C-alpha angles and dihedrals in degrees: 000000000000126000125193127182138169143166130246113196090202088059103026095166092049114118105227100169115126127189128196123182128185106151127182124218095269137114089262096056094108096048119116131209114205124190129188128211098030093194096237139098100194126075095222093046089052091052089056093048091048091051092049091049090051092048093049089051093048100041100078090055092066097052130104134198125227146162144202145124103274107133098198096066109114132172112263095028127109135220140173119242116216140181095024114155089233103069098203090059090063099097142100116292136191117226099235095173135009131191121189127202116193126171125180121169097176094114092053104050137025090209135056092019115181141166126214128191126172135155137203122197146177117226129202118195110241091220086070122068110256111224121167118224119262098246097161120060127213112275114264133199126213128215130003123294133215120244141162121238111243138190144148119320113269096027129107097191125035117177147132138232090285096051090250122153138195126241143185120224123222093241091055105108096176104043118112100210092249141112091290098057094102145347120279108286124203121233127224120225133186090241129027122162138153102293093340138071137075128318133183115152112215108245130227111279096025119127113236136182114236122198127177127235109244087352091286112148088211092063108057121170130182109236102172150358131226140190125246137175092282094045107041126182115273093245126052114259143245089007093059096039091128090066125086135164144089128309116177127192126235111239110262088356132132126272092269097045115103146080122282144198109179133177122199113197098181108136110256093011102062111156143169113208124190121185128181113196092210126344128015118201121183127183123189112186094194133006128349122196125190122188121182113182094194131017132335128204124190124184125184117185096196133010133338126199123187122188120190111184096195129008133349125197129179127190119194114180092190134023125335114203126175125185117193123183096191135035125315123206132181121190121186102194096181132015133012138309120225131189117184125183105188096182131009126024141297118229129178116191124187103187096185131015128022138298119229128180119184123187124179094209134019132340119204123186115182129178104196100196107004144041137291114223127184115191127187130170094217113017147326121225129195115193126185113169107304093342122096142179119197126191114192131201089240090065099258121131120199122198114191129185130169095228112008147341121225120200111185108163094176097046119103 
């Protein structure tokens, strides 16, 4: 029996294997011939090819050899054999091959002239399918080839839903370096999974290395990319040979526009540099930890907004200094606000303007072991309802009450 199989990347789970069996009663009846790839992507086409392979394998076993002197036997003709002692051989045959032997010496001698004609032939029963042997294999190519990615004029990327691109090979004398220069060609990546992996579509003008699956010219695949004089590396070499990484290119942008992740492995100057040409979006689904063993500088040209859904804690072992040119507002919508100075002092300065503190309920100020001092350059006023105490800079003190004023220095 014959078995053919193949793979179609557009239907990777499709079972394309086909089996055709037509054994004779011989010692080889249980043998199997397996061929991969079968050079097909459709199940029905594979069935036809498997049948043809089986017929070509079986066809020589039905043939017989013969000879005679009949001059009318010619390859491709058929005749019916009759009156053969072996009855099953009396049937119609196709002349698959004919060899003629003719000898005539009349022009060389006047005496003993004679003429000889004989033929040998190979016959194939017409009741059996005649299928010639596959003596010539499909052309193969060896080793990768260099090509340039192509596409329509004015485009930088030309691809399809599979990330395939088109190219023009160096030996192509008639290609026009456009979207018709080749078939769609798949691109190999270090990582490719179902909805995950790595992707970077080769762009028009880049040089790529194209290999061929099983050496089949009909199955090209891009296996690599390389630089040339027109497409040089993003960092100058050999001066920046210690640097590696990724530098992309903004579509229709200038030579310096793009995103970058760069590693510098120069001893004493090691660096990881990340550059976003426009926006940077980061999502961490669980924890994030940052450790900076030296200094950290952060500059934001426009606005910054931070949202913490639960708690926020900061620890500063040294000084904490904030400088704000505009307004500063703190709103505690629920809960309390605490300020604790364990050692040292607390000082609030308002160099220009006023200081106002408004509390809807009580205010309590307590000095546990010291004094409370209120100092004003002009006056100090205490107001409770319609009662008032005014202390002026000239030393006068006014105590005002709407009905009476009680002064009881000895009363507790």
